[in-house]
C-alpha positions, 0 to 999 in steps of 0.5 A: 614430759612432767610426771604427776604422782597419783595420790594414794588412797590415804592421801586422797582421804586426808585431802578430802577431810582437810578443812577448807581454809575459807571456812572460819575456825572456832577456837576451843578457848572462844567456844568456852567463853561463848558457853560461859557468857551464855549460861552466866547471862541466863543466871544473872538475868534470872532466866535460871533460878537458884536450885535449877538444874542446868542442861546435861553435858550432852544437851549443852554439847548439842546446843553449842555444837562443841565437844565434851571437853569444852563443856566441862571447862565452861562448867568449871569456870562457872563453878569457880565463879560460884555461879553453879555447883556440880553434884556428882551423879546428879548434875549441875545446879545454879547457886543462890547469890550469897554475901561472902565478903567478896568484891561485888558490884550489884544493880543497886550500886548504879542507883545514882549518877554518882554511882555510875560515875564511880564505876566509870572511874574503875573502868577507866583504870582497867579498860585503858590497860586492856586496850593497850594489851589488846593492841599488842596481842590482838589476832585477825579473829579479834579484829573481825569480832570488833568490826562486827560490833562496830557495824552492829552499833552503826546499824542500831543508830539507824533504827532508833535503838540505844545501841547498848548490846553492840556497845557492850559487845565492843568493849567485851571484844577488846577485853578478849583481845588482851589474851588474858581471860580475867579481863573478859571474865570481869566484863562477863560478870558485870554485863551490860549494866556497866553501860551508862545508858542502861542506868541514865538516859544519856541519849535523850539528855545529850544536848547534841541530840540522840543521833549525834551523841551515838555517832560520837560514841561510835567514832570513839569506838572506831578510834580505839579499834584503829589503834588496836588494829595498828598495834599502837598500844599507847594510842589504844590506851589514850583512845580508851581513856578518852572515850571513858573519860568523855562518858564520865564528863558527860554524866558530870555535866548533866548531873550539875545541870540537873537534867539527867533522867533515869533510863527507861530500862532501869527498873527492869535492869534492877532485877539483874543479878549480882556480879561477883569477883573474888578478891585476890589473897 
């Protein structure tokens, strides 16, 4: 006869409090990024003005359901980016943008098609390597986040949307998958204005039409995802380079044919805040 050990009260309590493996666990690093991206976006987009006081640590803890340690790390990141300053005993305040000689890309740097192409060339060099690193370092959680962005892009195609938010989100998730926070930080600083459709109406100017154009972009994203999922770094680099190079060539062809029209969102987007990244010493 098999004897079963009766669990002690301490063991029963531990078992009851143990997290359910089926529930999704949010990692502290991901929580920090979530707070940084949310507050940085509010500052960039003008929802929080220079001199305005940020919510208190306690309020941020409640809003994002995180610990004080996570909040303080997020605020430290924002301070390092010169977006806010903390006055001890008073609070944390939004800083006014200033020309400090640091490297920066502003909305005005996307004024022409040539400007958009120039930034795409920068992205090709950075995001190609990011895709390779992502293939080597990605986690199951990273893959899930990329899948969510792909699904959102596909859904946007069917509701007559330009699909800019899920497009940017996919590239952000690739950056996060590198395990190197500087890639994600750079994407956060630049924001959705790096997506050409926010500057130039590529969906309407595409000779194949809006639907086919967006489906092709989504297919290119899927190729990047598949290479990262398969942990094939060279294929991931090639897929990302092809994707961004295709965007560049589409812009060049449209420019040469004199068919490119400004995006309807360009005027509103010019109010986007400056993206600043300190130069390395």
